Wavefront OBJ file of the C-alpha trace (Angstrom):
o trace
v 25.892 -110.409 17.774
v 28.011 -109.235 14.941
v 24.887 -108.032 13.140
v 23.847 -105.960 16.168
v 27.239 -104.302 16.531
v 27.251 -103.393 12.867
v 23.835 -101.722 13.157
v 24.971 -99.793 16.213
v 28.121 -98.622 14.406
v 26.115 -97.412 11.406
v 23.779 -95.437 13.617
v 26.714 -93.970 15.548
v 28.459 -92.856 12.335
v 25.271 -91.244 11.000
v 24.695 -89.307 14.223
v 28.348 -88.194 14.310
v 28.181 -87.013 10.675
v 25.023 -85.042 11.353
v 26.622 -83.387 14.379
v 29.666 -82.348 12.323
v 27.508 -80.874 9.574
v 25.413 -78.850 12.005
v 28.452 -77.331 13.757
v 30.570 -76.662 10.700
v 31.283 -72.898 9.804
v 29.457 -71.362 6.756
v 31.153 -71.576 3.393
v 31.464 -67.809 3.151
v 33.780 -67.754 6.117
v 31.343 -65.903 8.475
v 31.009 -67.032 12.064
v 27.726 -68.645 12.949
v 24.935 -66.353 14.080
v 24.787 -65.807 17.790
v 22.088 -64.213 19.860
v 23.003 -61.255 21.972
v 22.195 -60.903 25.610
v 18.964 -59.130 24.594
v 17.883 -62.088 22.533
v 18.149 -60.267 19.182
v 20.191 -61.635 16.359
v 22.794 -59.142 15.088
v 22.419 -58.171 11.424
v 25.019 -59.798 9.157
v 27.463 -57.618 7.321
v 28.667 -57.706 3.754
v 26.537 -57.922 0.618
v 23.378 -58.631 2.589
v 23.573 -55.249 4.269
v 23.218 -53.440 0.929
v 20.212 -55.597 0.090
v 18.223 -54.869 3.264
v 14.752 -53.376 2.713
v 14.648 -49.566 2.642
v 12.238 -49.484 5.549
v 15.035 -50.755 7.752
v 16.856 -47.412 7.207
v 14.021 -45.348 8.665
v 14.556 -44.019 12.158
v 12.527 -45.399 14.953
v 9.057 -43.847 15.172
v 9.587 -42.848 18.768
v 12.817 -41.073 17.886
v 11.172 -39.333 14.932
v 8.253 -38.099 16.993
v 10.573 -36.972 19.749
v 12.770 -35.155 17.236
v 9.725 -33.493 15.758
v 8.517 -32.426 19.162
v 11.922 -30.999 19.984
v 12.051 -29.106 16.708
v 8.645 -27.616 17.409
v 9.576 -26.339 20.826
v 9.541 -22.531 20.672
v 12.909 -20.914 20.773
v 12.968 -18.353 23.596
v 14.420 -15.759 21.252
v 11.758 -16.467 18.615
v 9.048 -16.267 21.250
v 10.312 -12.862 22.256
v 10.264 -11.623 18.669
v 6.797 -13.031 18.161
v 5.490 -11.413 21.297
v 6.997 -8.113 20.232
v 5.220 -8.304 16.886
v 1.883 -9.037 18.515
v 2.213 -6.778 21.498
v -0.354 -3.975 21.544
v 2.176 -1.747 23.265
v 4.221 -1.405 20.094
v 2.590 1.230 17.901
v 1.766 -0.173 14.445
v 2.576 1.785 11.328
v -0.114 4.449 11.146
v -2.068 4.958 7.939
v -1.434 8.727 8.003
v -0.242 11.587 10.171
v -3.349 13.700 9.655
v -6.748 13.317 8.011
v -9.993 15.200 7.412
v -13.331 14.242 5.864
v -15.498 17.184 4.810
v -18.913 17.710 3.271
v -18.005 19.502 0.031
v -21.198 21.559 -0.009
v -21.561 22.660 3.597
v -17.980 22.391 4.856
v -19.130 20.203 7.744
v -16.244 18.159 9.181
v -17.260 14.523 9.591
v -13.881 13.221 10.737
v -10.619 14.772 11.792
v -7.299 13.598 13.165
v -4.523 16.132 13.708
v -6.371 18.414 11.246
v -4.281 21.525 11.999
v -0.863 19.888 12.211
v 1.549 21.621 9.861
v 2.917 19.096 7.395
v 4.550 19.036 3.973
v 1.879 19.053 1.242
v 4.260 18.049 -1.552
v 2.352 18.094 -4.862
v -0.953 18.952 -3.194
v 0.553 22.416 -3.677
v -0.483 22.198 -7.334
v -4.138 22.462 -6.318
v -3.433 26.100 -5.462
v -1.609 26.584 -8.787
v -4.734 25.303 -10.555
v -7.074 27.410 -8.405
v -5.187 30.650 -9.090
v -5.196 29.880 -12.811
v -8.920 29.070 -12.856
v -9.686 32.275 -10.938
v -7.828 34.231 -13.623
v -9.745 32.366 -16.336
v -13.034 33.201 -14.596
v -12.033 36.855 -14.418
v -11.306 36.790 -18.148
v -7.703 37.962 -17.901
v -6.497 34.703 -19.445
v -8.137 31.852 -21.388
v -7.667 28.097 -21.468
v -6.910 28.245 -25.199
v -4.015 30.699 -24.667
v -0.661 29.618 -26.105
v 2.099 29.369 -23.519
v 5.760 29.366 -24.524
v 7.955 27.272 -22.260
v 11.025 28.898 -20.714
v 14.383 27.266 -20.186
v 13.880 27.467 -16.433
v 10.559 25.605 -16.606
v 12.040 22.887 -18.812
v 14.786 22.178 -16.264
v 12.545 21.360 -13.306
v 13.034 17.761 -12.222
v 10.754 15.183 -10.678
v 7.454 14.311 -12.320
v 7.252 16.092 -15.664
v 6.026 16.033 -19.259
v 9.499 16.840 -20.576
v 8.836 20.346 -21.816
v 11.406 21.767 -24.216
v 12.600 25.378 -24.141
v 10.554 27.360 -26.644
v 7.846 24.684 -26.939
v 4.308 26.069 -27.126
v 1.321 24.401 -25.415
v -2.152 25.617 -24.572
v -2.835 26.689 -21.017
v -5.443 23.933 -20.792
v -2.884 21.261 -21.729
v -0.516 22.568 -19.086
v -3.214 22.592 -16.399
v -4.175 19.033 -17.342
v -0.553 18.014 -16.902
v -0.400 19.807 -13.541
v -3.522 18.160 -12.165
v -3.405 14.702 -13.776
v 0.290 13.960 -14.206
v 1.479 16.263 -11.392
v 4.028 17.697 -13.812
v 6.464 20.059 -12.108
v 7.685 21.620 -15.350
v 4.100 22.386 -16.376
v 3.426 24.023 -12.996
v 6.371 26.381 -13.457
v 5.293 27.158 -17.021
v 1.799 28.108 -15.801
v 3.218 30.194 -12.966
v 5.556 32.114 -15.279
v 2.793 32.740 -17.813
v 0.405 34.182 -15.217
v 2.791 35.805 -12.733
v 5.759 36.624 -14.928
v 8.021 34.711 -12.565
v 7.530 31.799 -10.211
v 8.237 34.074 -7.228
v 5.459 36.502 -8.154
v 3.029 33.682 -8.715
v 3.855 32.244 -5.271
v 2.769 35.570 -3.782
v -0.574 35.159 -5.555
v -0.849 31.659 -4.088
v -0.287 32.912 -0.557
v -2.780 35.737 -1.088
v -5.434 33.204 -2.101
v -4.577 31.089 0.929
v -5.254 34.088 3.174
v -8.555 34.778 1.421
v -9.622 31.185 2.041
v -8.485 31.497 5.691
v -5.954 28.689 5.310
v -4.188 29.596 8.534
v -1.696 26.716 8.529
v -0.442 27.250 4.976
v 2.531 29.006 3.460
v 3.918 28.395 -0.032
v 7.486 28.933 -1.180
v 7.269 27.287 -4.632
v 4.676 26.093 -7.148
v 5.638 22.425 -7.535
v 5.872 21.249 -3.915
v 9.375 19.808 -4.161
v 11.726 20.389 -1.196
v 13.573 23.678 -1.439
v 17.348 23.879 -1.394
v 17.268 26.540 1.304
v 15.077 24.388 3.563
v 12.047 26.690 3.286
v 9.481 24.143 2.170
v 5.762 24.554 1.600
v 3.696 23.836 4.703
v 0.007 23.186 5.182
v -2.473 21.037 7.095
v -5.090 18.438 6.228
v -7.823 20.923 7.144
v -6.387 23.640 4.893
v -6.018 21.200 2.006
v -9.675 20.241 2.404
v -10.639 23.937 2.241
v -8.530 24.318 -0.893
v -10.089 21.239 -2.494
v -13.581 22.546 -1.684
v -12.802 25.825 -3.475
v -11.194 24.099 -6.451
v -13.975 21.654 -7.304
v -16.399 24.531 -7.857
v -14.899 24.636 -11.334
v -16.457 21.876 -13.495
v -13.386 21.773 -15.727
v -11.264 20.709 -12.771
v -13.361 17.608 -12.083
v -13.532 16.934 -15.799
v -9.733 16.798 -15.921
v -9.033 15.072 -12.621
v -11.574 12.305 -13.273
v -9.607 10.968 -16.242
v -7.238 8.057 -15.553
v -5.579 8.841 -18.896
v -5.658 12.034 -20.958
v -4.007 13.392 -24.072
v -2.188 16.654 -24.595
v -0.030 18.172 -27.345
v -2.874 17.874 -29.864
v -3.521 14.275 -28.824
v 0.036 13.111 -29.502
v 1.104 12.657 -25.866
v -0.619 10.525 -23.215
v -0.506 11.311 -19.523
v -1.636 8.905 -16.804
v -3.194 10.016 -13.544
v -1.293 9.540 -10.303
v -4.640 8.984 -8.538
v -5.147 5.209 -8.590
v -8.485 5.499 -6.760
v -10.188 6.638 -9.960
v -10.726 3.075 -11.082
v -11.198 1.437 -7.707
v -13.684 3.590 -5.798
v -17.228 4.239 -6.979
v -18.070 7.893 -7.449
v -14.512 9.177 -7.093
v -13.596 11.788 -9.693
v -10.579 13.640 -8.298
v -8.513 15.250 -7.101
v -4.736 15.375 -6.428
v -1.916 13.288 -4.977
v 1.444 14.323 -3.585
v 4.668 12.660 -2.504
v 8.305 13.032 -1.730
v 10.271 11.079 0.826
v 10.199 13.540 3.703
v 6.540 14.460 3.165
v 5.237 10.940 2.796
v 2.230 10.057 0.638
v -0.606 12.601 0.506
v -3.942 12.786 -1.252
v -6.928 15.092 -1.513
v -9.756 12.966 -2.900
v -13.373 13.738 -3.703
v -16.290 11.460 -4.524
v -19.992 11.923 -5.151
v -22.822 9.493 -4.412
v -26.556 10.213 -4.398
v -25.984 13.957 -4.859
v -23.678 14.003 -1.840
v -20.060 15.008 -2.400
v -17.354 14.388 0.172
v -13.720 15.426 0.372
v -11.121 13.293 2.157
v -7.565 14.438 2.805
v -4.838 12.213 4.229
v -1.258 13.366 4.728
v 1.952 11.640 5.721
v 1.038 8.053 4.846
v 3.948 5.573 4.878
v 3.119 4.105 1.453
v 1.026 4.821 -1.585
v -1.278 1.881 -0.908
v -1.751 2.902 2.733
v -2.783 6.345 1.506
v -5.351 4.938 -0.925
v -6.731 2.342 1.502
v -7.179 4.893 4.294
v -8.889 7.347 1.960
v -11.346 4.729 0.701
v -12.188 3.778 4.275
v -12.749 7.387 5.348
v -14.943 8.171 2.366
v -17.013 5.019 2.878
v -17.549 5.880 6.532
v -18.616 9.374 5.532
v -21.175 8.127 3.037
v -22.434 5.537 5.538
v -22.845 8.257 8.146
v -25.085 10.338 5.896
v -26.996 7.297 4.705
v -27.767 6.320 8.297
v -28.626 9.915 9.163
v -31.058 10.073 6.246
v -32.617 6.731 7.184
v -33.082 7.861 10.789
v -34.735 11.101 9.681
v -37.088 9.189 7.396
v -38.039 6.812 10.202
v -38.685 9.763 12.492
v -40.886 11.400 9.840
v -42.982 8.224 9.462
v -43.733 8.031 13.195
v -47.337 8.993 14.047
v -47.632 12.522 15.327
v -48.778 12.818 18.967
v -52.371 14.013 19.408
v -51.136 17.014 21.395
v -49.283 18.247 18.280
v -52.478 18.161 16.235
v -54.289 20.735 18.334
l 1 2 3 4 5 6 7 8 9 10 11 12 13 14 15 16 17 18 19 20 21 22 23 24 25 26 27 28 29 30 31 32 33 34 35 36 37 38 39 40 41 42 43 44 45 46 47 48 49 50 51 52 53 54 55 56 57 58 59 60 61 62 63 64 65 66 67 68 69 70 71 72 73 74 75 76 77 78 79 80 81 82 83 84 85 86 87 88 89 90 91 92 93 94 95 96 97 98 99 100 101 102 103 104 105 106 107 108 109 110 111 112 113 114 115 116 117 118 119 120 121 122 123 124 125 126 127 128 129 130 131 132 133 134 135 136 137 138 139 140 141 142 143 144 145 146 147 148 149 150 151 152 153 154 155 156 157 158 159 160 161 162 163 164 165 166 167 168 169 170 171 172 173 174 175 176 177 178 179 180 181 182 183 184 185 186 187 188 189 190 191 192 193 194 195 196 197 198 199 200 201 202 203 204 205 206 207 208 209 210 211 212 213 214 215 216 217 218 219 220 221 222 223 224 225 226 227 228 229 230 231 232 233 234 235 236 237 238 239 240 241 242 243 244 245 246 247 248 249 250 251 252 253 254 255 256 257 258 259 260 261 262 263 264 265 266 267 268 269 270 271 272 273 274 275 276 277 278 279 280 281 282 283 284 285 286 287 288 289 290 291 292 293 294 295 296 297 298 299 300 301 302 303 304 305 306 307 308 309 310 311 312 313 314 315 316 317 318 319 320 321 322 323 324 325 326 327 328 329 330 331 332 333 334 335 336 337 338 339 340 341 342 343 344 345 346 347 348 349 350 351 352 353 354 355 356 357 358 359 360
């Protein structure tokens, strides 16, 4: 009996000890883990929190996707701006204010948009300076090898220039190269003073030539095309500039000069670069003249020849230099395509068998 009670006591003590151990608090002093009402065990705090895997810091996938969806929702104000940009009602920036494409041989107009609108030609004016000079050379009253002494007035003209010095002597040909290639304002005045005595007299010659060519929308007040201080600026139209270009390219020297991206003057000591960037980017293009100042916009009178067909394209009032060049390339390409198709159609018509009635 005593042996049985001892065994029972030993078992009781062991069970009691095990119960105490299981319910004792952790050594670190933290309370025992308890499950929440949701059944999840709260995360312990302290050092363990800094050691949790990084993935535990990521937001819940549902929250992330919802946040992303919310961030992608179009803002009403943004949607309005977007719709304004894409709306066909808003007029896009036009490539030019006026344009003409002309057959250089026949004068046939292949394309026109506002051809007679009076606009500011800017340095396209210098085409008339060159034409008057070449007419005088043809008459024999002056020669391209003539020596021209630069006046103080010519040397003081601003804008694009070759930095002429008072008393400097250049050949007329060098000055005309600078006028046509570099669009040099000081060279234009020097040419005008050499031929007309004064710029004012030379301007009268320019207007007389304009009348002879029936340029009805054109009136010149200076030789360089810059805005005048008195507000009386040069005016012309795309159609008139095409007529002027057609008359000017009859002189082989003109195309010889205007086709050069880079030329040398002052006995080869001074390089001038062309303002016409189409010379190296459009096949067959060999001239002619660009023009720009802020109020006038970007202008160009360009000419190109392909398969013995020469076209002239004039664009005026473009918002940028690149817009001017891109529009001109497009117009010229359409002109050449038109004639190519016309020629192909005529050849097909010629190859058709002739009706028997026509053989009688």
